[in-house]
N, C-alpha and C positions, 0 to 999 in steps of 0.2 A: 337313312331317315330323310324323307322329303320335307324340306324346310317349309314349302308352301302349305302343305297339309298340316304340319305341326303348328304353324302360325295360326291357321284357321281353327284348329282344335283349341289352342290357347285363347283365342278370341272368345270362344264359346264357354270354355271351362275355367279360364284364368281368374275369374272373379270368385272371391271367397264365398259369397252367398250362393252362387250357382252350385258349387261343390257341396255346400251344406244342404241345399234343397235336394240334390240328388241323393245324398246320404240318407236324408229323412225318408224320401220316397222309396228307397231300396227296402226299407222296413215294411212299408205298406202304403196304400193310398191315404191321402190326407186332404182335409179341407183347407182353404186359405187361412182360416183362423188358427188351425192347428200348426200350420207352417209358421205363421206370424209369432205364435207363442214360443216356438223352438228357435226362432231367429229374431229375438227382440231388438237387436242392434240394427237390423235392416228396416228402413222406413217402409211404409205401405206402398209407396210409389216404386221404390227399388225392388221390393219383392214382386210386385205386379209385373214390372218390366222384365225381371229375370225369368219369371214363369212364362211370359210370352216368348222370350228368346229361346228358352229350352223347349217349349212346345213347337216353335217354328223350326227348330233343328231336329225334331223327331226324337228327342231324348225323353220327354214326358208327354202325356196326353191329358186332356181335360175331359171329364165325363160328367154329364148331368144325370143324377140318380132320381128316379121317381119313387114314390109319389111326392116326396118333399121338394123335389127340384133342386136339391142341394148339389153343389159343384164339388167334385173331388179331382185331385191331381194324382196321377199314378205314373210310374216308370214304364217306359215302353220296352219291348224286347231289345231294341238297339241300345237304349239307355242302360239296361241291366248289364251290358257288357262293360260298363264303367266300374262295376263293383271291384274288379281286380286292380284298377287304377287307385281307387280309394284305399283298398287294403295295402297296396304298395306304399302309399303316403303314410298310412298308419304304422307300417313296419319301419319305415325310415324314421318317423318321428320317435318311435320307441327306442330306436338305436342311437339317434343322434341328438335328440332334444332333452 
């Protein structure tokens, strides 16, 4: 395992809210308000920051839908590969917590 790459991955994914955002978007696209209701402990500023970071990393994308011009966030193809990571965390939690 390459430590530099692992460290970079942990910088992006190591925050609890980042993993929860990914988990929510794996279910389907969501508006900011939908994500905020699913992550009430995350402030609006933190949620906005995590969304920008995940978008900048290519894990999620932001899409403006017409005619209402509503913004939705969705998982990218690259981000979808993280499903197995979240499943592994879930399996570990079931076994050890």
